[in-house]
N, CA, C and O atoms as a Tinker XYZ file with bonds, in Angstrom:
   284  protein
     1  N     -4.679000   11.299000    0.202000    73     2
     2  CA    -4.213000   11.790000    1.485000    64     1     3
     3  C     -2.691000   11.682000    1.537000    63     2     4     5
     4  O     -2.093000   10.737000    1.022000    81     3
     5  N     -2.100000   12.664000    2.166000    73     3     6
     6  CA    -0.657000   12.694000    2.349000    64     5     7
     7  C     -0.355000   12.461000    3.827000    63     6     8     9
     8  O     -0.927000   13.125000    4.691000    81     7
     9  N      0.535000   11.527000    4.115000    73     7    10
    10  CA     0.906000   11.291000    5.503000    64     9    11
    11  C      1.749000   12.452000    6.016000    63    10    12    13
    12  O      2.673000   12.912000    5.345000    81    11
    13  N      1.415000   12.914000    7.211000    73    11    14
    14  CA     2.123000   14.026000    7.835000    64    13    15
    15  C      3.207000   13.501000    8.754000    63    14    16    17
    16  O      3.052000   12.450000    9.377000    81    15
    17  N      4.295000   14.228000    8.836000    73    15    18
    18  CA     5.406000   13.851000    9.700000    64    17    19
    19  C      5.219000   14.526000   11.061000    63    18    20    21
    20  O      5.811000   15.566000   11.348000    81    19
    21  N      4.384000   13.907000   11.883000    73    19    22
    22  CA     4.101000   14.457000   13.216000    64    21    23
    23  C      5.113000   13.934000   14.231000    63    22    24    25
    24  O      5.772000   12.919000   14.009000    81    23
    25  N      5.218000   14.648000   15.344000    73    23    26
    26  CA     6.069000   14.197000   16.438000    64    25    27
    27  C      5.391000   13.015000   17.127000    63    26    28    29
    28  O      4.163000   12.932000   17.137000    81    27
    29  N      6.169000   12.104000   17.702000    73    27    30
    30  CA     5.577000   10.948000   18.393000    64    29    31
    31  C      4.593000   11.384000   19.475000    63    30    32    33
    32  O      4.795000   12.388000   20.158000    81    31
    33  N      3.527000   10.604000   19.612000    73    31    34
    34  CA     2.477000   10.897000   20.576000    64    33    35
    35  C      2.092000    9.612000   21.299000    63    34    36    37
    36  O      2.198000    8.521000   20.740000    81    35
    37  N      1.646000    9.747000   22.536000    73    35    38
    38  CA     1.250000    8.560000   23.299000    64    37    39
    39  C     -0.079000    7.985000   22.826000    63    38    40    41
    40  O     -0.390000    6.832000   23.124000    81    39
    41  N     -0.871000    8.769000   22.090000    73    39    42
    42  CA    -2.196000    8.307000   21.674000    64    41    43
    43  C     -2.410000    8.335000   20.163000    63    42    44    45
    44  O     -3.242000    7.590000   19.646000    81    43
    45  N     -1.679000    9.174000   19.457000    73    43    46
    46  CA    -1.855000    9.327000   18.012000    64    45    47
    47  C     -0.705000    8.618000   17.301000    63    46    48    49
    48  O      0.465000    8.880000   17.579000    81    47
    49  N     -1.054000    7.711000   16.373000    73    47    50
    50  CA     0.020000    6.995000   15.684000    64    49    51
    51  C      0.243000    7.483000   14.261000    63    50    52    53
    52  O      1.313000    7.266000   13.691000    81    51
    53  N     -0.761000    8.144000   13.678000    73    51    54
    54  CA    -0.585000    8.626000   12.302000    64    53    55
    55  C     -1.552000    9.772000   12.028000    63    54    56    57
    56  O     -2.658000    9.817000   12.566000    81    55
    57  N     -1.106000   10.699000   11.174000    73    55    58
    58  CA    -1.959000   11.791000   10.713000    64    57    59
    59  C     -1.775000   11.920000    9.209000    63    58    60    61
    60  O     -0.654000   11.866000    8.702000    81    59
    61  N     -2.883000   12.091000    8.504000    73    59    62
    62  CA    -2.866000   12.281000    7.057000    64    61    63
    63  C     -3.745000   13.477000    6.726000    63    62    64    65
    64  O     -4.678000   13.795000    7.463000    81    63
    65  N     -3.443000   14.139000    5.613000    73    63    66
    66  CA    -4.198000   15.338000    5.244000    64    65    67
    67  C     -4.527000   15.334000    3.760000    63    66    68    69
    68  O     -3.676000   15.054000    2.916000    81    67
    69  N     -5.777000   15.650000    3.463000    73    67    70
    70  CA    -6.252000   15.807000    2.092000    64    69    71
    71  C     -6.401000   17.312000    1.843000    63    70    72    73
    72  O     -7.352000   17.936000    2.315000    81    71
    73  N     -5.457000   17.883000    1.105000    73    71    74
    74  CA    -5.447000   19.331000    0.891000    64    73    75
    75  C     -6.641000   19.813000    0.078000    63    74    76    77
    76  O     -7.155000   20.906000    0.317000    81    75
    77  N     -7.081000   19.014000   -0.871000    73    75    78
    78  CA    -8.201000   19.421000   -1.727000    64    77    79
    79  C     -9.503000   19.532000   -0.941000    63    78    80    81
    80  O    -10.264000   20.482000   -1.125000    81    79
    81  N     -9.754000   18.565000   -0.070000    73    79    82
    82  CA   -11.015000   18.541000    0.682000    64    81    83
    83  C    -10.883000   19.054000    2.106000    63    82    84    85
    84  O    -11.870000   19.129000    2.839000    81    83
    85  N     -9.646000   19.411000    2.504000    73    83    86
    86  CA    -9.367000   19.929000    3.851000    64    85    87
    87  C     -9.815000   18.959000    4.949000    63    86    88    89
    88  O    -10.464000   19.342000    5.922000    81    87
    89  N     -9.444000   17.684000    4.755000    73    87    90
    90  CA    -9.786000   16.645000    5.721000    64    89    91
    91  C     -8.503000   16.140000    6.382000    63    90    92    93
    92  O     -7.555000   15.729000    5.713000    81    91
    93  N     -8.503000   16.182000    7.706000    73    91    94
    94  CA    -7.403000   15.655000    8.498000    64    93    95
    95  C     -7.845000   14.304000    9.060000    63    94    96    97
    96  O     -8.865000   14.221000    9.743000    81    95
    97  N     -7.090000   13.256000    8.779000    73    95    98
    98  CA    -7.382000   11.925000    9.307000    64    97    99
    99  C     -6.367000   11.600000   10.392000    63    98   100   101
   100  O     -5.158000   11.635000   10.162000    81    99
   101  N     -6.873000   11.287000   11.570000    73    99   102
   102  CA    -6.022000   10.939000   12.706000    64   101   103
   103  C     -6.259000    9.476000   13.057000    63   102   104   105
   104  O     -7.396000    9.058000   13.272000    81   103
   105  N     -5.181000    8.701000   13.114000    73   103   106
   106  CA    -5.258000    7.308000   13.531000    64   105   107
   107  C     -4.753000    7.221000   14.966000    63   106   108   109
   108  O     -3.626000    7.609000   15.273000    81   107
   109  N     -5.614000    6.704000   15.831000    73   107   110
   110  CA    -5.273000    6.576000   17.240000    64   109   111
   111  C     -4.716000    5.192000   17.542000    63   110   112   113
   112  O     -4.851000    4.275000   16.731000    81   111
   113  N     -4.099000    5.040000   18.690000    73   111   114
   114  CA    -3.454000    3.771000   19.069000    64   113   115
   115  C     -4.440000    2.609000   19.124000    63   114   116   117
   116  O     -4.035000    1.454000   19.000000    81   115
   117  N     -5.723000    2.898000   19.308000    73   115   118
   118  CA    -6.725000    1.827000   19.323000    64   117   119
   119  C     -7.181000    1.465000   17.904000    63   118   120   121
   120  O     -8.159000    0.739000   17.728000    81   119
   121  N     -6.467000    1.977000   16.895000    73   119   122
   122  CA    -6.721000    1.715000   15.469000    64   121   123
   123  C     -8.001000    2.343000   14.926000    63   122   124   125
   124  O     -8.422000    2.018000   13.816000    81   123
   125  N     -8.620000    3.228000   15.683000    73   123   126
   126  CA    -9.774000    3.970000   15.171000    64   125   127
   127  C     -9.254000    5.202000   14.446000    63   126   128   129
   128  O     -8.373000    5.905000   14.940000    81   127
   129  N     -9.813000    5.453000   13.261000    73   127   130
   130  CA    -9.437000    6.617000   12.464000    64   129   131
   131  C    -10.598000    7.609000   12.488000    63   130   132   133
   132  O    -11.744000    7.249000   12.218000    81   131
   133  N    -10.284000    8.856000   12.813000    73   131   134
   134  CA   -11.271000    9.919000   12.776000    64   133   135
   135  C    -10.903000   10.901000   11.676000    63   134   136   137
   136  O     -9.747000   11.305000   11.551000    81   135
   137  N    -11.888000   11.277000   10.888000    73   135   138
   138  CA   -11.718000   12.322000    9.882000    64   137   139
   139  C    -12.257000   13.626000   10.452000    63   138   140   141
   140  O    -13.380000   13.673000   10.956000    81   139
   141  N    -11.464000   14.674000   10.372000    73   139   142
   142  CA   -11.852000   16.017000   10.825000    64   141   143
   143  C    -11.991000   16.889000    9.583000    63   142   144   145
   144  O    -11.062000   17.001000    8.783000    81   143
   145  N    -13.151000   17.500000    9.432000    73   143   146
   146  CA   -13.502000   18.212000    8.209000    64   145   147
   147  C    -13.318000   19.724000    8.343000    63   146   148   149
   148  O    -13.590000   20.310000    9.391000    81   147
   149  N    -12.847000   20.339000    7.250000    73   147   150
   150  CA   -12.699000   21.792000    7.208000    64   149   151
   151  C    -11.443000   22.315000    7.870000    63   150   152   153
   152  O    -11.384000   23.482000    8.257000    81   151
   153  N    -10.439000   21.466000    8.007000    73   151   154
   154  CA    -9.185000   21.865000    8.656000    64   153   155
   155  C     -8.290000   22.544000    7.616000    63   154   156   157
   156  O     -7.891000   21.927000    6.629000    81   155
   157  N     -7.989000   23.792000    7.844000    73   155   158
   158  CA    -7.207000   24.571000    6.876000    64   157   159
   159  C     -5.717000   24.273000    6.995000    63   158   160   161
   160  O     -5.242000   23.824000    8.038000    81   159
   161  N     -5.006000   24.524000    5.933000    73   159   162
   162  CA    -3.567000   24.259000    5.861000    64   161   163
   163  C     -2.803000   24.947000    6.992000    63   162   164   165
   164  O     -1.822000   24.397000    7.492000    81   163
   165  N     -3.235000   26.136000    7.399000    73   163   166
   166  CA    -2.548000   26.855000    8.480000    64   165   167
   167  C     -2.549000   26.032000    9.776000    63   166   168   169
   168  O     -1.562000   26.029000   10.513000    81   167
   169  N     -3.649000   25.342000   10.048000    73   167   170
   170  CA    -3.744000   24.505000   11.246000    64   169   171
   171  C     -2.795000   23.315000   11.113000    63   170   172   173
   172  O     -2.134000   22.925000   12.075000    81   171
   173  N     -2.738000   22.749000    9.917000    73   171   174
   174  CA    -1.822000   21.632000    9.664000    64   173   175
   175  C     -0.377000   22.084000    9.869000    63   174   176   177
   176  O      0.416000   21.370000   10.483000    81   175
   177  N     -0.038000   23.256000    9.362000    73   175   178
   178  CA     1.317000   23.792000    9.533000    64   177   179
   179  C      1.669000   23.933000   11.006000    63   178   180   181
   180  O      2.781000   23.606000   11.420000    81   179
   181  N      0.718000   24.421000   11.796000    73   179   182
   182  CA     0.948000   24.573000   13.236000    64   181   183
   183  C      1.060000   23.217000   13.927000    63   182   184   185
   184  O      1.863000   23.054000   14.845000    81   183
   185  N      0.262000   22.247000   13.492000    73   183   186
   186  CA     0.352000   20.893000   14.043000    64   185   187
   187  C      1.748000   20.316000   13.818000    63   186   188   189
   188  O      2.330000   19.702000   14.713000    81   187
   189  N      2.268000   20.518000   12.634000    73   187   190
   190  CA     3.593000   19.987000   12.306000    64   189   191
   191  C      4.704000   20.664000   13.101000    63   190   192   193
   192  O      5.746000   20.058000   13.349000    81   191
   193  N      4.491000   21.907000   13.501000    73   191   194
   194  CA     5.489000   22.650000   14.273000    64   193   195
   195  C      5.316000   22.487000   15.783000    63   194   196   197
   196  O      6.198000   22.863000   16.556000    81   195
   197  N      4.199000   21.935000   16.194000    73   195   198
   198  CA     3.874000   21.859000   17.623000    64   197   199
   199  C      4.896000   21.027000   18.388000    63   198   200   201
   200  O      5.390000   20.014000   17.892000    81   199
   201  N      5.198000   21.464000   19.583000    73   199   202
   202  CA     6.114000   20.728000   20.450000    64   201   203
   203  C      5.503000   19.393000   20.870000    63   202   204   205
   204  O      6.203000   18.391000   21.013000    81   203
   205  N      4.165000   19.401000   21.068000    73   203   206
   206  CA     3.450000   18.184000   21.463000    64   205   207
   207  C      2.265000   17.979000   20.521000    63   206   208   209
   208  O      1.350000   18.802000   20.468000    81   207
   209  N      2.294000   16.879000   19.784000    73   207   210
   210  CA     1.200000   16.566000   18.860000    64   209   211
   211  C     -0.110000   16.402000   19.609000    63   210   212   213
   212  O     -1.136000   16.947000   19.202000    81   211
   213  N     -0.078000   15.651000   20.704000    73   211   214
   214  CA    -1.294000   15.390000   21.474000    64   213   215
   215  C     -1.906000   16.645000   22.068000    63   214   216   217
   216  O     -3.118000   16.845000   21.991000    81   215
   217  N     -1.067000   17.498000   22.665000    73   215   218
   218  CA    -1.577000   18.741000   23.256000    64   217   219
   219  C     -2.189000   19.637000   22.181000    63   218   220   221
   220  O     -3.259000   20.213000   22.375000    81   219
   221  N     -1.498000   19.748000   21.044000    73   219   222
   222  CA    -2.028000   20.577000   19.961000    64   221   223
   223  C     -3.357000   20.028000   19.484000    63   222   224   225
   224  O     -4.305000   20.785000   19.279000    81   223
   225  N     -3.436000   18.720000   19.305000    73   223   226
   226  CA    -4.677000   18.091000   18.862000    64   225   227
   227  C     -5.817000   18.397000   19.829000    63   226   228   229
   228  O     -6.896000   18.817000   19.408000    81   227
   229  N     -5.582000   18.190000   21.111000    73   227   230
   230  CA    -6.646000   18.389000   22.105000    64   229   231
   231  C     -7.065000   19.850000   22.227000    63   230   232   233
   232  O     -8.234000   20.139000   22.482000    81   231
   233  N     -6.134000   20.761000   22.049000    73   231   234
   234  CA    -6.433000   22.187000   22.187000    64   233   235
   235  C     -7.035000   22.798000   20.924000    63   234   236   237
   236  O     -7.926000   23.643000   21.009000    81   235
   237  N     -6.561000   22.382000   19.767000    73   235   238
   238  CA    -6.907000   23.090000   18.526000    64   237   239
   239  C     -7.747000   22.321000   17.525000    63   238   240   241
   240  O     -8.301000   22.923000   16.605000    81   239
   241  N     -7.859000   21.006000   17.677000    73   239   242
   242  CA    -8.592000   20.225000   16.677000    64   241   243
   243  C     -9.795000   19.512000   17.290000    63   242   244   245
   244  O    -10.924000   19.698000   16.835000    81   243
   245  N     -9.564000   18.706000   18.310000    73   243   246
   246  CA   -10.652000   17.966000   18.957000    64   245   247
   247  C    -11.720000   18.943000   19.440000    63   246   248   249
   248  O    -11.408000   19.959000   20.061000    81   247
   249  N    -12.951000   18.635000   19.159000    73   247   250
   250  CA   -14.123000   19.449000   19.536000    64   249   251
   251  C    -14.201000   20.788000   18.809000    63   250   252   253
   252  O    -15.099000   21.578000   19.100000    81   251
   253  N    -13.294000   21.070000   17.875000    73   251   254
   254  CA   -13.351000   22.306000   17.113000    64   253   255
   255  C    -13.760000   22.089000   15.653000    63   254   256   257
   256  O    -14.045000   23.045000   14.931000    81   255
   257  N    -13.784000   20.824000   15.230000    73   255   258
   258  CA   -14.146000   20.493000   13.853000    64   257   259
   259  C    -15.134000   19.330000   13.859000    63   258   260   261
   260  O    -15.109000   18.465000   14.735000    81   259
   261  N    -15.994000   19.339000   12.860000    73   259   262
   262  CA   -16.883000   18.192000   12.666000    64   261   263
   263  C    -16.022000   16.975000   12.400000    63   262   264   265
   264  O    -15.051000   17.053000   11.647000    81   263
   265  N    -16.367000   15.853000   13.007000    73   263   266
   266  CA   -15.565000   14.662000   12.767000    64   265   267
   267  C    -16.448000   13.430000   12.662000    63   266   268   269
   268  O    -17.606000   13.427000   13.080000    81   267
   269  N    -15.866000   12.390000   12.091000    73   267   270
   270  CA   -16.578000   11.136000   11.927000    64   269   271
   271  C    -15.572000    9.995000   12.002000    63   270   272   273
   272  O    -14.512000   10.041000   11.379000    81   271
   273  N    -15.925000    8.966000   12.780000    73   271   274
   274  CA   -15.064000    7.781000   12.860000    64   273   275
   275  C    -15.282000    6.928000   11.616000    63   274   276   277
   276  O    -16.411000    6.760000   11.156000    81   275
   277  N    -14.195000    6.394000   11.080000    73   275   278
   278  CA   -14.296000    5.526000    9.895000    64   277   279
   279  C    -14.710000    4.123000   10.260000    63   278   280   281
   280  O    -15.353000    3.443000    9.460000    81   279
   281  N    -14.371000    3.691000   11.404000    73   279   282
   282  CA   -14.572000    2.314000   11.833000    64   281   283
   283  C    -15.982000    2.040000   12.079000    63   282   284
   284  O    -16.338000    0.922000   12.450000    81   283
């Protein structure tokens, strides 16, 4: 996984992406990590350009991809 350089967020502390498996890992402030499956590079590119990491996540990723908590 490669750590992504996201803009600061009130709820998200880290984002990592596995390009081979298209898995986006989001670490939240409560230290729970969620893996989102099938996230294409284009979505990652838009996340990195987004004015608000949290808004982009809630609009374009949350509830749009299968996910699983690691914890």
